[in-house]
N, C-alpha and C positions, 0 to 999 in steps of 0.2 A: 453814819449808821454803823452800829457795832456788828461784827461778824461773830456768829456762834461757832464754837468749836464742836465738832461731832466726835463723840467717843465711839470708835468702831473697834471691836475686838477682832483680832486676826482670825481668819477662817480656820476651823479645826479640820483635821484630816478625817475623812469619813471612810470607815472600813466596811467594805461590802461583805455581807453575810450571805452565804449561799443557802437558799431555802431547799428543803427536801420536798420536791413536787409530787412525791408518791402519795397516793391516797390510800388510807387504810382499807382493808377488805370489808366486804359487806357485813359478814358475820361479826367482825371485830367492832364495827360501828354499832351494830344492834346490841352487842354485849355491853359496850360502853354506855349506850342509852339506858339500858335497864339498870346498870349499876348507879348511874346518876339519878334515875327516877327513884330508886329505892332509898338513896341517900336523902333526897328531897322529901320523900314521904315520912322519913323518920323525924323531920323537923316540924311536921304539921302538928298543931295543937287541936286534937279532936274534941268536939263538944261532948259534954256529959249527957246522959239520958234526959235529965230534967231540962237542960238548955235546948236539946233537940226537940222535945215535946213543946216547950214554950215557943220556939221559933216556928214550928209547924202550925201551932194554933194561931199565932199572929198572922202568918201567911194566909191560912184558910179564912180567917176573919176579914182580912183586907180583900181577898177575892170575892167574898160574899158581898161586902159593902160596895165594891166596884161594880159587881153584877147588878145590884139594886139601883145604883146611880144610872148605869147605862140603860136599864129597863125603864126607869122613870123618864129619862130623856126620850127614849123611843116612844113611850106612851104620849108624851106631850107633842112630839113631832107628828104622831099619828092623828091626834086630835086636830092639830093645825091643818094637816093635809085634808082631812075630812071636811073641816069647816070651809076651806078654800074651794073644794070640789062642790060643796053644797051651794056656796055663793055663785060659783061659775055656772052651775047646772041649773 
């Protein structure tokens, strides 16, 4: 059987870096949060008025259709329960 040679690189020296364990102050963190939020909001692509109206109408239409479907299932279930109660009574 042939032996495989393992290529192992010599271990590199690791230099420890001392971390600064101090936590920034409360108001400093709040200020940073607001600056980052403002920066992110500048990247947002806001919809135009026409897109907003279209999306709103689509959402309302889907809600109406969903309500009609749920109402229809409720009516069918109500008829079935009444029929079962009539048969049982």
